[in-house]
Short mmCIF file of the C-alpha atoms (twelve columns), coordinates in Angstrom:
data_MODEL
# 
_entry.id   MODEL 
# 
loop_
_atom_site.group_PDB 
_atom_site.id 
_atom_site.type_symbol 
_atom_site.label_atom_id 
_atom_site.label_alt_id 
_atom_site.label_comp_id 
_atom_site.label_asym_id 
_atom_site.label_seq_id 
_atom_site.Cartn_x 
_atom_site.Cartn_y 
_atom_site.Cartn_z 
_atom_site.pdbx_PDB_model_num 
ATOM 1   C CA . UNK A 1   -170.646 54.178 -27.095 1 
ATOM 2   C CA . UNK A 2   -174.193 53.738 -28.220 1 
ATOM 3   C CA . UNK A 3   -177.077 55.630 -29.878 1 
ATOM 4   C CA . UNK A 4   -180.743 55.292 -29.216 1 
ATOM 5   C CA . UNK A 5   -181.429 54.010 -32.776 1 
ATOM 6   C CA . UNK A 6   -179.294 52.893 -35.660 1 
ATOM 7   C CA . UNK A 7   -180.419 51.653 -39.023 1 
ATOM 8   C CA . UNK A 8   -178.477 49.813 -41.706 1 
ATOM 9   C CA . UNK A 9   -179.819 50.399 -45.262 1 
ATOM 10  C CA . UNK A 10  -178.990 49.800 -48.916 1 
ATOM 11  C CA . UNK A 11  -177.648 46.231 -48.673 1 
ATOM 12  C CA . UNK A 12  -178.936 42.733 -48.299 1 
ATOM 13  C CA . UNK A 13  -179.653 41.420 -44.832 1 
ATOM 14  C CA . UNK A 14  -178.743 37.788 -44.250 1 
ATOM 15  C CA . UNK A 15  -180.668 36.221 -41.376 1 
ATOM 16  C CA . UNK A 16  -179.119 32.747 -41.476 1 
ATOM 17  C CA . UNK A 17  -181.239 31.346 -44.261 1 
ATOM 18  C CA . UNK A 18  -182.209 34.132 -46.655 1 
ATOM 19  C CA . UNK A 19  -180.633 37.157 -48.269 1 
ATOM 20  C CA . UNK A 20  -183.261 39.847 -47.741 1 
ATOM 21  C CA . UNK A 21  -182.969 42.378 -50.535 1 
ATOM 22  C CA . UNK A 22  -184.580 45.807 -50.093 1 
ATOM 23  C CA . UNK A 23  -184.592 45.441 -46.403 1 
ATOM 24  C CA . UNK A 24  -183.170 47.443 -43.521 1 
ATOM 25  C CA . UNK A 25  -182.050 46.402 -40.052 1 
ATOM 26  C CA . UNK A 26  -182.828 48.700 -37.031 1 
ATOM 27  C CA . UNK A 27  -181.062 48.558 -33.705 1 
ATOM 28  C CA . UNK A 28  -182.449 50.289 -30.566 1 
ATOM 29  C CA . UNK A 29  -179.889 50.896 -27.813 1 
ATOM 30  C CA . UNK A 30  -177.556 48.303 -29.331 1 
ATOM 31  C CA . UNK A 31  -180.320 45.646 -29.609 1 
ATOM 32  C CA . UNK A 32  -181.925 44.352 -32.783 1 
ATOM 33  C CA . UNK A 33  -185.428 45.875 -32.955 1 
ATOM 34  C CA . UNK A 34  -186.606 44.942 -36.486 1 
ATOM 35  C CA . UNK A 35  -185.682 43.713 -39.970 1 
ATOM 36  C CA . UNK A 36  -188.141 44.770 -42.573 1 
ATOM 37  C CA . UNK A 37  -188.666 46.351 -45.991 1 
ATOM 38  C CA . UNK A 38  -186.736 49.619 -46.133 1 
ATOM 39  C CA . UNK A 39  -189.852 51.700 -46.795 1 
ATOM 40  C CA . UNK A 40  -191.395 50.344 -43.505 1 
ATOM 41  C CA . UNK A 41  -188.363 51.264 -41.336 1 
ATOM 42  C CA . UNK A 42  -188.458 54.869 -40.297 1 
ATOM 43  C CA . UNK A 43  -185.426 57.084 -40.203 1 
ATOM 44  C CA . UNK A 44  -183.207 56.467 -37.188 1 
ATOM 45  C CA . UNK A 45  -181.014 58.842 -35.181 1 
ATOM 46  C CA . UNK A 46  -178.034 57.347 -37.114 1 
ATOM 47  C CA . UNK A 47  -178.194 55.784 -40.564 1 
ATOM 48  C CA . UNK A 48  -175.458 53.503 -42.078 1 
ATOM 49  C CA . UNK A 49  -175.365 53.054 -45.870 1 
ATOM 50  C CA . UNK A 50  -174.240 49.486 -46.566 1 
ATOM 51  C CA . UNK A 51  -173.512 50.381 -50.153 1 
ATOM 52  C CA . UNK A 52  -174.490 46.856 -51.289 1 
ATOM 53  C CA . UNK A 53  -172.561 45.061 -48.548 1 
ATOM 54  C CA . UNK A 54  -174.289 42.210 -46.696 1 
ATOM 55  C CA . UNK A 55  -175.099 42.570 -42.981 1 
ATOM 56  C CA . UNK A 56  -175.334 39.285 -41.067 1 
ATOM 57  C CA . UNK A 57  -174.869 37.892 -37.502 1 
ATOM 58  C CA . UNK A 58  -171.360 36.601 -38.088 1 
ATOM 59  C CA . UNK A 59  -169.587 33.394 -38.890 1 
ATOM 60  C CA . UNK A 60  -169.714 30.196 -36.808 1 
ATOM 61  C CA . UNK A 61  -166.435 28.298 -36.965 1 
ATOM 62  C CA . UNK A 62  -166.288 24.805 -35.314 1 
ATOM 63  C CA . UNK A 63  -162.541 24.308 -35.908 1 
ATOM 64  C CA . UNK A 64  -160.189 27.063 -34.820 1 
ATOM 65  C CA . UNK A 65  -156.664 25.906 -33.755 1 
ATOM 66  C CA . UNK A 66  -155.269 29.386 -33.266 1 
ATOM 67  C CA . UNK A 67  -154.862 32.955 -34.276 1 
ATOM 68  C CA . UNK A 68  -152.944 36.131 -33.719 1 
ATOM 69  C CA . UNK A 69  -149.650 34.161 -34.050 1 
ATOM 70  C CA . UNK A 70  -150.399 31.540 -31.357 1 
ATOM 71  C CA . UNK A 71  -151.746 27.987 -31.281 1 
ATOM 72  C CA . UNK A 72  -154.175 26.789 -28.585 1 
ATOM 73  C CA . UNK A 73  -151.933 23.770 -28.236 1 
ATOM 74  C CA . UNK A 74  -148.840 25.879 -27.512 1 
ATOM 75  C CA . UNK A 75  -150.464 27.548 -24.436 1 
ATOM 76  C CA . UNK A 76  -154.022 26.377 -23.637 1 
ATOM 77  C CA . UNK A 77  -154.833 29.334 -21.365 1 
ATOM 78  C CA . UNK A 78  -157.419 32.088 -20.928 1 
ATOM 79  C CA . UNK A 79  -154.884 34.610 -22.135 1 
ATOM 80  C CA . UNK A 80  -154.463 32.625 -25.365 1 
ATOM 81  C CA . UNK A 81  -158.099 32.292 -25.855 1 
ATOM 82  C CA . UNK A 82  -158.538 36.066 -25.493 1 
ATOM 83  C CA . UNK A 83  -156.043 36.644 -28.286 1 
ATOM 84  C CA . UNK A 84  -157.588 33.950 -30.529 1 
ATOM 85  C CA . UNK A 85  -161.068 35.387 -29.954 1 
ATOM 86  C CA . UNK A 86  -159.936 38.853 -30.978 1 
ATOM 87  C CA . UNK A 87  -158.206 37.663 -34.075 1 
ATOM 88  C CA . UNK A 88  -161.232 35.778 -35.280 1 
ATOM 89  C CA . UNK A 89  -163.612 38.543 -34.399 1 
ATOM 90  C CA . UNK A 90  -161.657 40.694 -36.840 1 
ATOM 91  C CA . UNK A 91  -162.329 37.992 -39.440 1 
ATOM 92  C CA . UNK A 92  -166.041 38.162 -38.876 1 
ATOM 93  C CA . UNK A 93  -166.466 35.130 -36.547 1 
ATOM 94  C CA . UNK A 94  -168.960 35.562 -33.713 1 
ATOM 95  C CA . UNK A 95  -169.038 32.066 -32.383 1 
ATOM 96  C CA . UNK A 96  -166.278 29.408 -32.485 1 
ATOM 97  C CA . UNK A 97  -164.854 26.307 -30.999 1 
ATOM 98  C CA . UNK A 98  -161.244 26.514 -29.879 1 
ATOM 99  C CA . UNK A 99  -159.619 23.296 -31.074 1 
ATOM 100 C CA . UNK A 100 -156.877 21.299 -29.425 1 
ATOM 101 C CA . UNK A 101 -155.317 18.761 -31.679 1 
ATOM 102 C CA . UNK A 102 -153.699 15.570 -30.499 1 
ATOM 103 C CA . UNK A 103 -151.595 16.221 -27.391 1 
ATOM 104 C CA . UNK A 104 -150.842 14.914 -23.948 1 
ATOM 105 C CA . UNK A 105 -153.484 14.222 -21.185 1 
ATOM 106 C CA . UNK A 106 -152.201 17.214 -19.282 1 
ATOM 107 C CA . UNK A 107 -152.696 19.559 -22.273 1 
ATOM 108 C CA . UNK A 108 -156.164 18.118 -22.743 1 
ATOM 109 C CA . UNK A 109 -157.107 18.905 -19.056 1 
ATOM 110 C CA . UNK A 110 -155.623 22.367 -19.369 1 
ATOM 111 C CA . UNK A 111 -157.628 23.064 -22.527 1 
ATOM 112 C CA . UNK A 112 -160.859 22.055 -20.811 1 
ATOM 113 C CA . UNK A 113 -160.050 24.268 -17.868 1 
ATOM 114 C CA . UNK A 114 -159.073 27.231 -20.077 1 
ATOM 115 C CA . UNK A 115 -162.304 27.070 -22.109 1 
ATOM 116 C CA . UNK A 116 -164.369 26.778 -18.923 1 
ATOM 117 C CA . UNK A 117 -162.662 29.762 -17.332 1 
ATOM 118 C CA . UNK A 118 -162.714 31.804 -20.552 1 
ATOM 119 C CA . UNK A 119 -166.506 31.346 -20.903 1 
ATOM 120 C CA . UNK A 120 -166.906 32.349 -17.188 1 
ATOM 121 C CA . UNK A 121 -164.757 35.374 -17.891 1 
ATOM 122 C CA . UNK A 122 -167.030 36.431 -20.721 1 
ATOM 123 C CA . UNK A 123 -164.509 36.223 -23.532 1 
ATOM 124 C CA . UNK A 124 -166.736 36.722 -26.554 1 
ATOM 125 C CA . UNK A 125 -167.522 34.087 -29.146 1 
ATOM 126 C CA . UNK A 126 -166.326 30.872 -27.327 1 
ATOM 127 C CA . UNK A 127 -169.109 28.390 -27.826 1 
ATOM 128 C CA . UNK A 128 -167.369 25.359 -26.348 1 
ATOM 129 C CA . UNK A 129 -164.338 23.169 -27.020 1 
ATOM 130 C CA . UNK A 130 -163.307 20.876 -29.856 1 
ATOM 131 C CA . UNK A 131 -160.857 18.158 -29.060 1 
ATOM 132 C CA . UNK A 132 -159.513 16.797 -32.387 1 
ATOM 133 C CA . UNK A 133 -157.674 13.659 -31.049 1 
ATOM 134 C CA . UNK A 134 -155.749 11.962 -29.549 1 
ATOM 135 C CA . UNK A 135 -157.947 8.982  -30.236 1 
ATOM 136 C CA . UNK A 136 -157.325 8.848  -33.975 1 
ATOM 137 C CA . UNK A 137 -155.805 6.462  -36.618 1 
ATOM 138 C CA . UNK A 138 -152.121 6.580  -37.177 1 
ATOM 139 C CA . UNK A 139 -152.747 5.537  -40.770 1 
ATOM 140 C CA . UNK A 140 -154.669 8.795  -41.316 1 
ATOM 141 C CA . UNK A 141 -152.720 10.980 -38.788 1 
ATOM 142 C CA . UNK A 142 -152.218 13.971 -41.210 1 
ATOM 143 C CA . UNK A 143 -150.158 16.521 -39.236 1 
ATOM 144 C CA . UNK A 144 -150.943 14.967 -35.815 1 
ATOM 145 C CA . UNK A 145 -148.016 13.625 -33.788 1 
ATOM 146 C CA . UNK A 146 -148.221 9.791  -34.175 1 
ATOM 147 C CA . UNK A 147 -146.346 9.391  -30.913 1 
ATOM 148 C CA . UNK A 148 -149.356 10.977 -29.024 1 
ATOM 149 C CA . UNK A 149 -152.145 9.116  -30.821 1 
ATOM 150 C CA . UNK A 150 -153.518 6.347  -28.607 1 
ATOM 151 C CA . UNK A 151 -156.723 4.348  -27.865 1 
ATOM 152 C CA . UNK A 152 -159.394 5.749  -25.574 1 
ATOM 153 C CA . UNK A 153 -159.116 4.310  -22.020 1 
ATOM 154 C CA . UNK A 154 -161.510 4.380  -19.048 1 
ATOM 155 C CA . UNK A 155 -159.660 7.422  -17.634 1 
ATOM 156 C CA . UNK A 156 -159.967 9.340  -20.919 1 
ATOM 157 C CA . UNK A 157 -163.660 8.669  -21.015 1 
ATOM 158 C CA . UNK A 158 -164.095 9.888  -17.497 1 
ATOM 159 C CA . UNK A 159 -162.280 13.145 -18.374 1 
ATOM 160 C CA . UNK A 160 -164.498 13.713 -21.323 1 
ATOM 161 C CA . UNK A 161 -167.683 13.038 -19.401 1 
ATOM 162 C CA . UNK A 162 -166.634 15.465 -16.656 1 
ATOM 163 C CA . UNK A 163 -165.728 18.037 -19.312 1 
ATOM 164 C CA . UNK A 164 -169.159 17.727 -20.904 1 
ATOM 165 C CA . UNK A 165 -170.658 18.697 -17.567 1 
ATOM 166 C CA . UNK A 166 -168.352 21.647 -17.142 1 
ATOM 167 C CA . UNK A 167 -168.638 23.099 -20.652 1 
ATOM 168 C CA . UNK A 168 -171.418 24.569 -22.701 1 
ATOM 169 C CA . UNK A 169 -170.465 22.278 -25.583 1 
ATOM 170 C CA . UNK A 170 -167.889 19.600 -26.131 1 
ATOM 171 C CA . UNK A 171 -167.051 18.331 -29.593 1 
ATOM 172 C CA . UNK A 172 -164.615 15.475 -30.049 1 
ATOM 173 C CA . UNK A 173 -163.097 14.012 -33.208 1 
ATOM 174 C CA . UNK A 174 -162.408 10.287 -32.932 1 
ATOM 175 C CA . UNK A 175 -161.496 7.404  -35.209 1 
ATOM 176 C CA . UNK A 176 -163.204 3.977  -34.871 1 
ATOM 177 C CA . UNK A 177 -159.671 2.440  -34.760 1 
ATOM 178 C CA . UNK A 178 -159.080 4.010  -31.335 1 
ATOM 179 C CA . UNK A 179 -162.543 4.256  -29.724 1 
ATOM 180 C CA . UNK A 180 -165.168 1.527  -29.215 1 
ATOM 181 C CA . UNK A 181 -168.762 1.631  -30.298 1 
ATOM 182 C CA . UNK A 182 -169.857 1.463  -26.574 1 
ATOM 183 C CA . UNK A 183 -167.584 4.437  -25.691 1 
ATOM 184 C CA . UNK A 184 -169.119 6.505  -28.533 1 
ATOM 185 C CA . UNK A 185 -172.616 5.613  -27.259 1 
ATOM 186 C CA . UNK A 186 -171.710 6.739  -23.745 1 
ATOM 187 C CA . UNK A 187 -170.188 10.017 -25.091 1 
ATOM 188 C CA . UNK A 188 -173.255 10.733 -27.232 1 
ATOM 189 C CA . UNK A 189 -175.641 10.110 -24.392 1 
ATOM 190 C CA . UNK A 190 -173.690 12.616 -22.325 1 
ATOM 191 C CA . UNK A 191 -174.481 15.236 -24.943 1 
ATOM 192 C CA . UNK A 192 -170.994 15.282 -26.511 1 
ATOM 193 C CA . UNK A 193 -170.872 15.953 -30.284 1 
ATOM 194 C CA . UNK A 194 -169.029 12.951 -31.667 1 
ATOM 195 C CA . UNK A 195 -167.296 13.592 -34.980 1 
ATOM 196 C CA . UNK A 196 -165.568 10.925 -37.096 1 
ATOM 197 C CA . UNK A 197 -162.217 11.873 -38.684 1 
ATOM 198 C CA . UNK A 198 -158.527 10.906 -39.149 1 
ATOM 199 C CA . UNK A 199 -159.816 7.446  -39.848 1 
ATOM 200 C CA . UNK A 200 -159.270 4.660  -42.401 1 
ATOM 201 C CA . UNK A 201 -162.474 2.853  -41.430 1 
ATOM 202 C CA . UNK A 202 -164.690 1.262  -44.005 1 
ATOM 203 C CA . UNK A 203 -168.344 2.022  -44.597 1 
ATOM 204 C CA . UNK A 204 -169.824 -0.730 -42.455 1 
ATOM 205 C CA . UNK A 205 -167.657 0.275  -39.469 1 
ATOM 206 C CA . UNK A 206 -168.510 3.922  -39.887 1 
ATOM 207 C CA . UNK A 207 -172.161 3.032  -40.061 1 
ATOM 208 C CA . UNK A 208 -171.990 1.254  -36.692 1 
ATOM 209 C CA . UNK A 209 -170.540 4.353  -35.162 1 
ATOM 210 C CA . UNK A 210 -173.184 6.579  -36.630 1 
ATOM 211 C CA . UNK A 211 -175.804 4.295  -35.189 1 
ATOM 212 C CA . UNK A 212 -174.094 4.540  -31.819 1 
ATOM 213 C CA . UNK A 213 -174.415 8.407  -31.819 1 
ATOM 214 C CA . UNK A 214 -171.769 9.994  -34.002 1 
ATOM 215 C CA . UNK A 215 -173.362 13.053 -35.718 1 
ATOM 216 C CA . UNK A 216 -170.501 14.697 -37.586 1 
ATOM 217 C CA . UNK A 217 -167.477 14.200 -39.837 1 
ATOM 218 C CA . UNK A 218 -164.282 16.280 -39.420 1 
ATOM 219 C CA . UNK A 219 -162.801 18.050 -42.564 1 
ATOM 220 C CA . UNK A 220 -164.482 15.956 -45.240 1 
ATOM 221 C CA . UNK A 221 -162.133 14.165 -47.709 1 
ATOM 222 C CA . UNK A 222 -159.041 15.078 -45.703 1 
ATOM 223 C CA . UNK A 223 -157.339 12.363 -43.450 1 
ATOM 224 C CA . UNK A 224 -160.063 9.723  -44.048 1 
ATOM 225 C CA . UNK A 225 -160.880 6.645  -46.155 1 
ATOM 226 C CA . UNK A 226 -162.011 7.878  -49.505 1 
ATOM 227 C CA . UNK A 227 -165.018 7.140  -51.829 1 
ATOM 228 C CA . UNK A 228 -164.277 4.123  -53.966 1 
ATOM 229 C CA . UNK A 229 -166.273 2.060  -56.512 1 
ATOM 230 C CA . UNK A 230 -166.773 -0.881 -54.178 1 
ATOM 231 C CA . UNK A 231 -165.936 0.696  -50.763 1 
ATOM 232 C CA . UNK A 232 -167.531 3.990  -49.871 1 
ATOM 233 C CA . UNK A 233 -165.210 4.635  -46.880 1 
ATOM 234 C CA . UNK A 234 -165.855 7.477  -44.562 1 
ATOM 235 C CA . UNK A 235 -166.314 10.020 -47.329 1 
ATOM 236 C CA . UNK A 236 -169.076 7.860  -48.838 1 
ATOM 237 C CA . UNK A 237 -170.679 7.338  -45.364 1 
ATOM 238 C CA . UNK A 238 -170.686 11.106 -44.792 1 
ATOM 239 C CA . UNK A 239 -172.365 11.760 -48.060 1 
ATOM 240 C CA . UNK A 240 -174.958 9.016  -47.868 1 
ATOM 241 C CA . UNK A 241 -175.950 9.381  -44.282 1 
ATOM 242 C CA . UNK A 242 -178.602 11.970 -43.439 1 
ATOM 243 C CA . UNK A 243 -177.630 11.626 -39.818 1 
ATOM 244 C CA . UNK A 244 -174.146 13.174 -40.408 1 
ATOM 245 C CA . UNK A 245 -173.169 16.759 -40.943 1 
ATOM 246 C CA . UNK A 246 -169.729 17.246 -42.448 1 
ATOM 247 C CA . UNK A 247 -167.176 20.100 -42.014 1 
ATOM 248 C CA . UNK A 248 -165.358 21.154 -45.098 1 
ATOM 249 C CA . UNK A 249 -162.178 23.175 -45.587 1 
ATOM 250 C CA . UNK A 250 -163.143 25.232 -48.656 1 
ATOM 251 C CA . UNK A 251 -159.827 26.782 -49.563 1 
ATOM 252 C CA . UNK A 252 -159.523 25.010 -52.992 1 
ATOM 253 C CA . UNK A 253 -156.260 23.507 -51.530 1 
ATOM 254 C CA . UNK A 254 -157.553 20.826 -49.246 1 
ATOM 255 C CA . UNK A 255 -160.328 19.871 -51.501 1 
ATOM 256 C CA . UNK A 256 -160.666 20.664 -55.238 1 
ATOM 257 C CA . UNK A 257 -163.671 22.795 -56.178 1 
ATOM 258 C CA . UNK A 258 -164.929 20.147 -58.529 1 
ATOM 259 C CA . UNK A 259 -164.903 17.727 -55.667 1 
ATOM 260 C CA . UNK A 260 -166.692 20.079 -53.402 1 
ATOM 261 C CA . UNK A 261 -169.367 20.648 -56.037 1 
ATOM 262 C CA . UNK A 262 -169.920 16.914 -56.381 1 
ATOM 263 C CA . UNK A 263 -170.090 16.443 -52.635 1 
ATOM 264 C CA . UNK A 264 -172.464 19.336 -52.224 1 
ATOM 265 C CA . UNK A 265 -174.834 17.842 -54.794 1 
ATOM 266 C CA . UNK A 266 -174.537 14.330 -53.446 1 
ATOM 267 C CA . UNK A 267 -174.960 15.082 -49.691 1 
ATOM 268 C CA . UNK A 268 -178.078 13.415 -48.216 1 
ATOM 269 C CA . UNK A 269 -180.004 15.386 -45.739 1 
ATOM 270 C CA . UNK A 270 -181.092 16.429 -43.242 1 
ATOM 271 C CA . UNK A 271 -177.369 16.475 -42.331 1 
ATOM 272 C CA . UNK A 272 -175.493 19.274 -44.133 1 
ATOM 273 C CA . UNK A 273 -172.036 20.271 -45.233 1 
ATOM 274 C CA . UNK A 274 -170.734 23.225 -43.315 1 
ATOM 275 C CA . UNK A 275 -167.568 25.359 -43.626 1 
ATOM 276 C CA . UNK A 276 -164.649 25.342 -41.268 1 
ATOM 277 C CA . UNK A 277 -161.485 27.311 -41.323 1 
ATOM 278 C CA . UNK A 278 -159.176 24.824 -39.530 1 
ATOM 279 C CA . UNK A 279 -157.330 28.043 -38.825 1 
ATOM 280 C CA . UNK A 280 -153.847 27.831 -37.281 1 
ATOM 281 C CA . UNK A 281 -151.666 30.385 -35.543 1 
ATOM 282 C CA . UNK A 282 -151.376 32.591 -38.715 1 
ATOM 283 C CA . UNK A 283 -155.046 33.561 -38.667 1 
ATOM 284 C CA . UNK A 284 -155.449 37.362 -38.297 1 
ATOM 285 C CA . UNK A 285 -151.705 37.932 -38.362 1 
ATOM 286 C CA . UNK A 286 -148.741 38.287 -40.662 1 
ATOM 287 C CA . UNK A 287 -146.917 35.308 -39.142 1 
ATOM 288 C CA . UNK A 288 -145.110 33.205 -41.846 1 
ATOM 289 C CA . UNK A 289 -144.082 30.215 -39.747 1 
ATOM 290 C CA . UNK A 290 -144.788 28.672 -36.314 1 
ATOM 291 C CA . UNK A 291 -144.265 25.499 -34.389 1 
ATOM 292 C CA . UNK A 292 -146.644 22.598 -33.870 1 
ATOM 293 C CA . UNK A 293 -145.405 20.078 -31.324 1 
ATOM 294 C CA . UNK A 294 -141.846 21.015 -31.986 1 
ATOM 295 C CA . UNK A 295 -142.371 20.693 -35.746 1 
ATOM 296 C CA . UNK A 296 -141.950 23.771 -37.958 1 
ATOM 297 C CA . UNK A 297 -144.990 24.861 -40.088 1 
ATOM 298 C CA . UNK A 298 -144.344 27.113 -42.992 1 
ATOM 299 C CA . UNK A 299 -146.878 29.501 -44.519 1 
ATOM 300 C CA . UNK A 300 -146.503 30.084 -48.275 1 
ATOM 301 C CA . UNK A 301 -148.947 31.250 -50.909 1 
ATOM 302 C CA . UNK A 302 -151.952 30.574 -48.657 1 
ATOM 303 C CA . UNK A 303 -150.858 27.004 -47.795 1 
ATOM 304 C CA . UNK A 304 -149.472 25.580 -44.481 1 
ATOM 305 C CA . UNK A 305 -147.257 22.577 -44.544 1 
ATOM 306 C CA . UNK A 306 -144.828 20.537 -42.522 1 
ATOM 307 C CA . UNK A 307 -141.292 20.209 -43.925 1 
ATOM 308 C CA . UNK A 308 -142.316 17.072 -45.865 1 
ATOM 309 C CA . UNK A 309 -145.141 18.860 -47.569 1 
ATOM 310 C CA . UNK A 310 -148.034 17.445 -45.395 1 
ATOM 311 C CA . UNK A 311 -150.867 19.899 -45.012 1 
ATOM 312 C CA . UNK A 312 -150.953 21.278 -41.472 1 
ATOM 313 C CA . UNK A 313 -154.233 23.060 -40.933 1 
ATOM 314 C CA . UNK A 314 -155.341 25.887 -43.282 1 
ATOM 315 C CA . UNK A 315 -154.415 29.430 -43.973 1 
ATOM 316 C CA . UNK A 316 -158.079 30.302 -44.217 1 
ATOM 317 C CA . UNK A 317 -160.877 32.454 -42.928 1 
ATOM 318 C CA . UNK A 318 -164.531 31.860 -43.546 1 
ATOM 319 C CA . UNK A 319 -164.997 34.948 -45.719 1 
ATOM 320 C CA . UNK A 320 -162.471 33.442 -48.132 1 
ATOM 321 C CA . UNK A 321 -164.169 30.061 -47.833 1 
ATOM 322 C CA . UNK A 322 -167.473 31.683 -48.842 1 
ATOM 323 C CA . UNK A 323 -165.816 33.310 -51.813 1 
ATOM 324 C CA . UNK A 324 -164.336 30.012 -52.861 1 
ATOM 325 C CA . UNK A 325 -167.755 28.408 -52.622 1 
ATOM 326 C CA . UNK A 326 -169.368 31.121 -54.798 1 
ATOM 327 C CA . UNK A 327 -166.674 31.846 -57.346 1 
ATOM 328 C CA . UNK A 328 -164.924 28.476 -57.761 1 
ATOM 329 C CA . UNK A 329 -167.591 25.982 -56.712 1 
ATOM 330 C CA . UNK A 330 -170.619 27.706 -58.197 1 
ATOM 331 C CA . UNK A 331 -172.813 27.812 -55.046 1 
ATOM 332 C CA . UNK A 332 -175.135 30.788 -54.530 1 
ATOM 333 C CA . UNK A 333 -174.151 33.311 -51.974 1 
ATOM 334 C CA . UNK A 334 -177.033 32.634 -49.562 1 
ATOM 335 C CA . UNK A 335 -176.251 28.831 -49.515 1 
ATOM 336 C CA . UNK A 336 -172.521 29.507 -48.993 1 
ATOM 337 C CA . UNK A 337 -173.229 31.893 -46.096 1 
ATOM 338 C CA . UNK A 338 -175.705 29.378 -44.530 1 
ATOM 339 C CA . UNK A 339 -172.928 26.787 -44.543 1 
ATOM 340 C CA . UNK A 340 -170.686 29.228 -42.616 1 
ATOM 341 C CA . UNK A 341 -173.316 30.413 -40.212 1 
ATOM 342 C CA . UNK A 342 -176.628 28.690 -39.448 1 
ATOM 343 C CA . UNK A 343 -175.738 25.114 -40.384 1 
ATOM 344 C CA . UNK A 344 -172.872 24.818 -37.861 1 
ATOM 345 C CA . UNK A 345 -174.835 26.897 -35.279 1 
ATOM 346 C CA . UNK A 346 -177.705 24.397 -35.461 1 
ATOM 347 C CA . UNK A 347 -175.356 21.428 -35.125 1 
ATOM 348 C CA . UNK A 348 -174.039 22.769 -31.795 1 
ATOM 349 C CA . UNK A 349 -177.340 24.041 -30.567 1 
ATOM 350 C CA . UNK A 350 -176.252 27.613 -30.857 1 
ATOM 351 C CA . UNK A 351 -179.059 30.224 -31.391 1 
ATOM 352 C CA . UNK A 352 -177.969 31.961 -34.604 1 
ATOM 353 C CA . UNK A 353 -179.737 35.292 -34.828 1 
ATOM 354 C CA . UNK A 354 -179.237 39.015 -34.691 1 
ATOM 355 C CA . UNK A 355 -179.235 40.073 -31.062 1 
ATOM 356 C CA . UNK A 356 -176.795 42.833 -30.228 1 
ATOM 357 C CA . UNK A 357 -175.090 45.241 -32.487 1 
ATOM 358 C CA . UNK A 358 -171.695 44.001 -31.413 1 
ATOM 359 C CA . UNK A 359 -172.592 40.573 -32.909 1 
ATOM 360 C CA . UNK A 360 -173.189 42.030 -36.373 1 
ATOM 361 C CA . UNK A 361 -170.742 41.694 -39.287 1 
ATOM 362 C CA . UNK A 362 -170.533 43.483 -42.656 1 
ATOM 363 C CA . UNK A 363 -169.422 41.372 -45.656 1 
ATOM 364 C CA . UNK A 364 -168.236 43.350 -48.660 1 
ATOM 365 C CA . UNK A 365 -170.436 43.040 -51.750 1 
ATOM 366 C CA . UNK A 366 -167.252 42.517 -53.805 1 
ATOM 367 C CA . UNK A 367 -166.297 39.097 -52.346 1 
ATOM 368 C CA . UNK A 368 -162.732 39.580 -53.608 1 
ATOM 369 C CA . UNK A 369 -162.441 42.388 -51.076 1 
ATOM 370 C CA . UNK A 370 -163.564 40.133 -48.318 1 
ATOM 371 C CA . UNK A 371 -160.113 38.554 -48.105 1 
ATOM 372 C CA . UNK A 372 -158.841 38.331 -45.501 1 
ATOM 373 C CA . UNK A 373 -160.373 40.893 -43.038 1 
ATOM 374 C CA . UNK A 374 -163.950 41.777 -42.198 1 
ATOM 375 C CA . UNK A 375 -164.580 44.735 -39.959 1 
ATOM 376 C CA . UNK A 376 -166.702 44.878 -36.834 1 
ATOM 377 C CA . UNK A 377 -169.799 46.778 -37.850 1 
ATOM 378 C CA . UNK A 378 -170.142 48.219 -34.370 1 
ATOM 379 C CA . UNK A 379 -166.709 49.810 -34.632 1 
ATOM 380 C CA . UNK A 380 -167.440 51.170 -38.158 1 
ATOM 381 C CA . UNK A 381 -170.905 52.386 -37.238 1 
ATOM 382 C CA . UNK A 382 -170.376 54.224 -34.049 1 
# 
């Protein structure tokens, strides 16, 4: 269903960098026609009163493990991706990277094929693939199965290079303990987004991998060498290097708000901190437990853990992450939204802009009401 013209009024318009107050957004035949001062936008065939809510082009999430009660690892298929896509669309996400955590070579190949086929099938929102492992550090394994963590071999490198040619984007999380500097250089030259994570490496080692082409850090502070007085570790490298962007799980569980605030202030640019959900099977569902590689994950009070208490991904959506950044960290709304939208979009080369009405999202002005579900503005409007 569509109308010739549709205008959203009476609420800020976020274009990826700015919250435009006193502006309206006009769509013609479902396509963005103009954003401008309200007085300059003539009345449309249909008008939507935002009532103070924010209209924006949707969240960009580079770490999505699952949704709608299923993990990508459990069944790396087009059918699974269709369910995950719908679940995260209901949470306001318009671009995301399905994420496969450490698994077998067969699962890796299946994940690559599934994302390739899902993009060809036009499943909305899939911007590429994120492989988080298996080439990590056992010392910083987190919830990853140590039996499946292993060094990168020639065959693994070949699979990744072939995947980079087949996919619109490939992001991989690796640890220096399991991947050589030369391998990272080869991956980076092939256009693969190399992210450092699940590593106990020191600052000098991390620096060599950044020089070789690593451009990102996976879930800052979690599962990595910490910032110390005489050894900066991977955390210190991420904050001090302008060549690195860093994903952050802003649920006030994985990282304390005071720590987030300190990191936000300390981060050297042009690399930026961006928000990720690290969402698991529970996203967009009422599921209270699920399995990860045969291990039971429990959901309780907004936290996901293994039986021994180890954090196992996050019970988080990016609307909640934005709320945490504003209400608990003290970041202004425009900056928090940018960290969940344009910053990750630029990192993966995704054009972040209003295009079609179906890609627009409405964020409640009362951020406490944004948890956990945002509604598709197209569905609400038409």
